[in-house]
C-alpha positions as CSV (number, residue, x, y, z in Angstrom):
1,M,-82.9,-70.2,-99.4
2,T,-81.4,-72.7,-101.9
3,I,-79.2,-75.4,-100.4
4,R,-75.9,-75.8,-102.1
5,L,-74.3,-79.2,-102.4
6,H,-70.7,-79.3,-103.3
7,C,-70.4,-82.7,-105.1
8,F,-69.4,-84.5,-108.2
9,G,-71.1,-87.1,-110.2
10,E,-68.7,-89.9,-109.6
11,S,-69.0,-89.6,-105.8
12,G,-71.3,-92.2,-104.3
13,H,-71.2,-90.4,-100.9
14,S,-72.4,-87.2,-102.7
15,Y,-75.1,-89.2,-104.5
16,K,-76.6,-90.3,-101.1
17,V,-77.1,-86.7,-100.2
18,A,-78.3,-85.6,-103.6
19,L,-80.9,-88.3,-103.5
20,A,-82.1,-87.2,-100.1
21,L,-82.3,-83.6,-101.3
22,E,-84.2,-84.5,-104.4
23,L,-86.6,-87.1,-102.9
24,G,-87.1,-84.9,-99.9
25,G,-88.4,-82.1,-102.2
26,L,-85.9,-79.5,-101.1
27,D,-84.7,-76.5,-103.1
28,W,-81.1,-77.3,-103.8
29,E,-78.4,-76.9,-106.4
30,P,-75.3,-78.9,-107.1
31,V,-71.9,-77.2,-107.2
32,K,-69.4,-79.2,-109.1
33,I,-66.1,-80.2,-107.3
34,D,-63.3,-80.8,-109.8
35,F,-62.1,-83.8,-107.9
36,F,-60.0,-85.3,-110.7
37,S,-58.0,-82.1,-111.1
38,G,-57.2,-82.2,-107.4
39,E,-59.6,-79.5,-106.0
40,T,-60.3,-81.4,-102.8
41,R,-56.6,-81.7,-102.1
42,G,-56.0,-77.9,-102.4
43,D,-55.5,-75.4,-99.6
44,A,-58.5,-73.4,-100.8
45,Y,-60.9,-76.3,-100.5
46,R,-59.5,-77.6,-97.2
47,G,-59.4,-74.1,-95.8
48,T,-62.9,-73.0,-96.7
49,L,-65.0,-76.1,-97.2
50,N,-63.7,-79.2,-95.6
51,E,-60.4,-79.7,-93.9
52,M,-60.8,-83.4,-94.4
53,G,-60.6,-82.9,-98.2
54,E,-63.7,-85.0,-98.9
55,A,-67.1,-84.7,-100.6
56,P,-69.9,-83.9,-100.2
57,V,-70.2,-80.5,-98.5
58,L,-73.7,-79.1,-97.8
59,I,-74.2,-75.4,-97.2
60,D,-77.6,-74.3,-95.9
61,G,-77.5,-70.6,-95.1
62,D,-74.8,-70.2,-92.4
63,L,-74.6,-73.9,-91.8
64,T,-71.9,-76.0,-93.4
65,L,-71.9,-79.8,-93.0
66,T,-69.7,-82.6,-94.2
67,Q,-69.8,-86.4,-94.0
68,S,-72.8,-87.9,-95.8
69,G,-74.2,-89.6,-92.7
70,V,-74.3,-86.4,-90.7
71,I,-75.9,-84.6,-93.7
72,L,-78.6,-87.2,-94.1
73,D,-79.4,-86.9,-90.4
74,Y,-79.7,-83.1,-90.7
75,L,-81.9,-83.3,-93.8
76,S,-84.2,-85.7,-91.9
77,E,-84.5,-83.1,-89.1
78,K,-85.3,-80.5,-91.7
79,T,-87.9,-82.4,-93.7
80,S,-89.2,-85.0,-91.2
81,K,-88.5,-87.6,-93.9
82,F,-86.3,-90.7,-94.0
83,G,-85.2,-90.5,-90.4
84,G,-87.4,-93.1,-88.8
85,R,-90.7,-92.9,-86.8
86,D,-89.3,-93.4,-83.3
87,A,-86.1,-93.8,-81.3
88,A,-85.8,-97.5,-82.0
89,E,-86.0,-96.9,-85.8
90,R,-83.6,-94.0,-85.7
91,R,-81.0,-96.2,-83.9
92,E,-81.5,-99.0,-86.4
93,I,-81.1,-96.6,-89.3
94,L,-77.9,-95.3,-87.7
95,R,-76.7,-98.8,-87.3
96,W,-77.0,-99.4,-91.1
97,V,-75.6,-96.1,-92.1
98,L,-72.5,-96.8,-90.0
99,W,-72.3,-100.3,-91.4
100,D,-72.5,-99.0,-94.9
101,N,-69.9,-96.3,-94.4
102,H,-67.5,-98.8,-92.9
103,K,-68.2,-102.0,-94.8
104,L,-70.0,-101.3,-98.1
105,S,-69.6,-97.8,-99.5
106,S,-66.0,-97.3,-98.3
107,Q,-64.8,-100.6,-100.0
108,A,-67.0,-100.3,-103.1
109,G,-65.9,-96.7,-103.7
110,V,-62.2,-97.6,-103.4
111,T,-62.6,-100.7,-105.6
112,R,-64.5,-98.8,-108.3
113,F,-61.8,-96.1,-108.3
114,L,-59.0,-98.5,-108.6
115,M,-60.6,-100.4,-111.5
116,N,-62.0,-97.5,-113.5
117,F,-60.4,-94.1,-112.6
118,L,-56.9,-94.9,-111.7
119,P,-54.5,-94.9,-114.7
120,A,-54.2,-98.5,-116.0
121,E,-50.5,-98.7,-115.3
122,K,-51.1,-97.9,-111.6
123,R,-53.7,-100.5,-111.0
124,S,-52.7,-103.4,-108.8
125,G,-54.5,-106.7,-109.5
126,D,-53.6,-107.9,-106.1
127,V,-55.1,-104.9,-104.3
128,I,-58.2,-105.0,-106.5
129,G,-58.6,-108.8,-105.8
130,F,-58.3,-108.2,-102.1
131,M,-60.9,-105.4,-102.1
132,Q,-63.3,-107.5,-104.1
133,S,-62.8,-110.4,-101.7
134,R,-63.7,-108.0,-98.9
135,L,-66.9,-106.9,-100.7
136,A,-67.8,-110.5,-101.4
137,G,-68.3,-110.9,-97.7
138,V,-70.5,-107.7,-97.5
139,Y,-73.1,-108.3,-100.1
140,P,-74.6,-111.5,-98.4
141,V,-75.3,-109.4,-95.2
142,L,-77.5,-107.0,-97.1
143,E,-79.0,-109.7,-99.3
144,G,-79.9,-111.8,-96.2
145,H,-81.4,-108.8,-94.4
146,L,-83.6,-107.9,-97.3
147,E,-85.1,-111.4,-97.5
148,G,-88.8,-110.8,-97.0
149,R,-88.3,-107.1,-96.6
150,D,-89.1,-104.1,-98.9
151,W,-86.8,-101.7,-97.1
152,I,-83.8,-102.0,-94.8
153,V,-85.6,-100.4,-91.8
154,G,-89.3,-100.2,-91.3
155,D,-91.9,-100.0,-94.0
156,G,-90.6,-97.1,-96.1
157,L,-87.6,-95.5,-97.6
158,T,-85.1,-94.3,-95.0
159,N,-81.6,-93.0,-94.7
160,A,-80.5,-96.6,-94.3
161,D,-81.6,-97.3,-97.9
162,L,-80.2,-94.0,-99.2
163,S,-76.8,-94.7,-97.7
164,C,-76.5,-98.3,-98.7
165,C,-77.8,-98.0,-102.2
166,S,-75.6,-95.3,-103.6
167,Y,-72.6,-97.1,-105.1
168,L,-74.8,-100.0,-106.3
169,Y,-76.4,-97.8,-109.0
170,Y,-73.1,-96.8,-110.7
171,P,-72.5,-98.4,-114.2
172,E,-68.7,-98.9,-113.8
173,P,-67.7,-102.4,-113.0
174,F,-66.3,-103.2,-109.6
175,G,-67.4,-106.7,-109.0
176,F,-71.1,-106.2,-108.2
177,E,-73.7,-107.8,-110.4
178,R,-77.3,-107.1,-109.5
179,A,-78.4,-110.3,-111.1
180,D,-76.4,-112.3,-108.5
181,W,-78.3,-110.8,-105.6
182,P,-82.1,-111.0,-106.2
183,N,-83.2,-109.4,-102.9
184,I,-80.8,-106.4,-103.5
185,D,-81.9,-106.2,-107.1
186,R,-85.6,-105.9,-106.1
187,W,-84.7,-103.4,-103.4
188,L,-82.7,-101.2,-105.8
189,G,-85.6,-101.4,-108.3
190,R,-88.0,-100.3,-105.6
191,I,-85.9,-97.3,-104.7
192,S,-85.6,-96.3,-108.3
193,E,-89.4,-96.4,-108.7
194,T,-89.7,-93.6,-106.1
195,P,-91.0,-90.4,-107.7
196,G,-88.2,-88.1,-108.4
197,W,-85.4,-90.7,-108.4
198,K,-82.6,-90.1,-110.8
199,P,-79.3,-92.0,-111.4
200,P,-76.1,-90.3,-110.2
201,Y,-74.9,-88.8,-113.5
202,E,-78.3,-87.2,-114.1
203,L,-78.5,-85.8,-110.6
204,M,-75.0,-84.3,-110.2
205,P,-72.5,-82.6,-112.6
206,G,-69.5,-84.6,-113.7
207,S,-69.1,-88.0,-115.2
208,P,-66.4,-90.1,-116.8
209,A,-67.7,-89.0,-120.2
210,D,-66.6,-85.5,-119.5
211,R,-62.9,-86.7,-119.3
212,A,-63.1,-89.1,-122.3
């Protein structure tokens, strides 16, 4: 049975799951969420897909899952990929997924939205500056951890990498420059060399160009 992923191209959290599905070799199809027209805020979406009003939503038969970290864990159970080789690795992967969701993806996603998708007259330079200063303290953590490492955990691609990498592949500016972080740059290059990898706007429907 084909897995359905309710997602949209601009969503970094959706991209994490789309990458896991694609690189895990699963039969899946994306279902576009019209986020920018308010679909996730509507009663229909919240009543039938996700009461939290967020993306992504994965539907696998009778099972519906939300929250990218939960979905990544489920897909690892299904495929025996990206979840770690033992209990110690699984805990370390979870540590980085939680860190990413709290420190990296959450702040990068908001900053990117404020700078690129919010109408110009509603953008606050003070808020954007604050968010960028928060992110400035996050990148060195990942950069330092990747010193002398190919992957965040263990010796291969895991959910830690899939979670942490997502927003860093987007082309819209939000204060992150790969050239400033050589270890992160090498790591992102290594992930994108994985057979089957695609950038977000090729893997999921929806992009800023659609609204241009």
